[in-house]
RODO-2510 file (C-alpha; in nm, 4 decimals, decimal comma):
residues 85
     n   res          X          Y          Z
     1     m    13,9332    11,1203    10,1164
     2     k    13,9982    11,4900    10,1769
     3     q    13,7866    11,6258    10,4512
     4     g    13,5493    11,9104    10,3783
     5     i    13,5384    11,8973    10,0011
     6     h    13,2610    11,6415     9,9532
     7     p    12,8955    11,7300    10,0037
     8     q    12,7043    11,5770    10,2995
     9     s    12,4880    11,2766    10,2137
    10     y    12,1454    11,2006    10,3796
    11     p    11,9562    10,8822    10,4090
    12     v    11,6461    10,9012    10,1746
    13     i    11,3514    10,6911    10,0543
    14     f    11,2909    10,7340     9,6784
    15     v    10,9256    10,6968     9,5993
    16     d    10,8059    10,6148     9,2455
    17     g    10,4308    10,5375     9,2579
    18     d    10,3855    10,2180     9,4649
    19     h    10,7586    10,1420     9,4703
    20     e    10,9894    10,2672     9,7569
    21     w    11,3514    10,2032     9,8224
    22     t    11,6154    10,3440    10,0508
    23     g    11,9480    10,5098     9,9509
    24     v    12,1514    10,8118    10,0139
    25     s    12,1425    11,1457     9,8436
    26     t    12,3090    11,4860     9,8708
    27     m    11,9612    11,6510     9,8498
    28     k    11,8041    11,7239    10,1882
    29     p    11,4280    11,6788    10,1461
    30     t    11,1686    11,8666    10,3672
    31     s    10,9348    11,5677    10,4244
    32     t    11,0549    11,2740    10,6361
    33     k    10,9498    10,9235    10,7338
    34     m    11,0758    10,7042    11,0193
    35     v    11,1651    10,3487    10,9205
    36     d    11,3150    10,1051    11,1793
    37     g    11,4239    10,3984    11,3984
    38     v    11,6014    10,5833    11,1217
    39     e    11,4618    10,9137    10,9864
    40     y    11,4618    10,9125    10,6144
    41     g    11,3972    11,2028    10,3739
    42     i    11,1334    11,1357    10,1060
    43     v    11,2252    11,1901     9,7440
    44     n    10,9408    11,1624     9,5007
    45     l    11,0402    11,0546     9,1454
    46     e    10,8382    11,0945     8,8263
    47     i    11,0180    10,8149     8,6490
    48     s    11,2626    10,5335     8,7565
    49     a    11,3609    10,1799     8,6512
    50     y    11,0298    10,0524     8,7947
    51     s    10,8031    10,2705     8,5677
    52     h    11,0234    10,3560     8,2516
    53     p    10,9417    10,1453     7,9531
    54     f    11,3039    10,1024     7,8568
    55     y    11,3831     9,9319     8,1859
    56     t    11,0656     9,7410     8,2302
    57     g    11,0550     9,5991     7,8763
    58     q    10,6802     9,6881     7,8244
    59     k    10,7383     9,8874     7,5147
    60     k    10,9811     9,8016     7,2308
    61     l    11,1087    10,0410     6,9725
    62     v    11,1114     9,8784     6,6408
    63     d    11,2892     9,9997     6,3295
    64     t    11,0567     9,8825     6,0607
    65     a    11,2092    10,0870     5,7817
    66     g    11,5500     9,9420     5,8500
    67     r    11,4120     9,5853     5,8511
    68     v    11,2451     9,6313     5,5088
    69     e    11,5600     9,7724     5,3568
    70     k    11,7627     9,4785     5,5024
    71     f    11,5104     9,2333     5,3602
    72     m    11,5175     9,3957     5,0161
    73     r    11,8986     9,3917     5,0071
    74     r    11,8939     9,0199     5,0845
    75     y    11,5990     8,8841     4,8858
    76     g    11,5071     9,1651     4,6433
    77     q    11,6957     9,0156     4,3475
    78     q    11,5297     8,6738     4,4081
    79     m    11,1922     8,8350     4,4202
    80     a    11,2541     9,0218     4,0920
    81     n    11,3732     8,7051     3,9194
    82     q    11,0600     8,5194     4,0281
    83     g    10,8384     8,7896     3,8678
    84     k    11,0131     8,7307     3,5331
    85     k    10,9283     8,3531     3,5164
***
């Protein structure tokens, strides 16, 4: 790696509600916390993999219109024929 062209990285603790994990970031936070003799900056997050519905699987996006159209393409003719009997 070339010297002097990369930003400096700092040890940080990312906080999302009740969840905390350590990592590195180029952002230097103002608040700090000591963990096991190492001073970490604290980065508060509004959303992460712990709280976002896409990652947690708590909410599913369902395309109901697409499902109905697919059903009608497959079985629409059969249903129309049953109505004629």
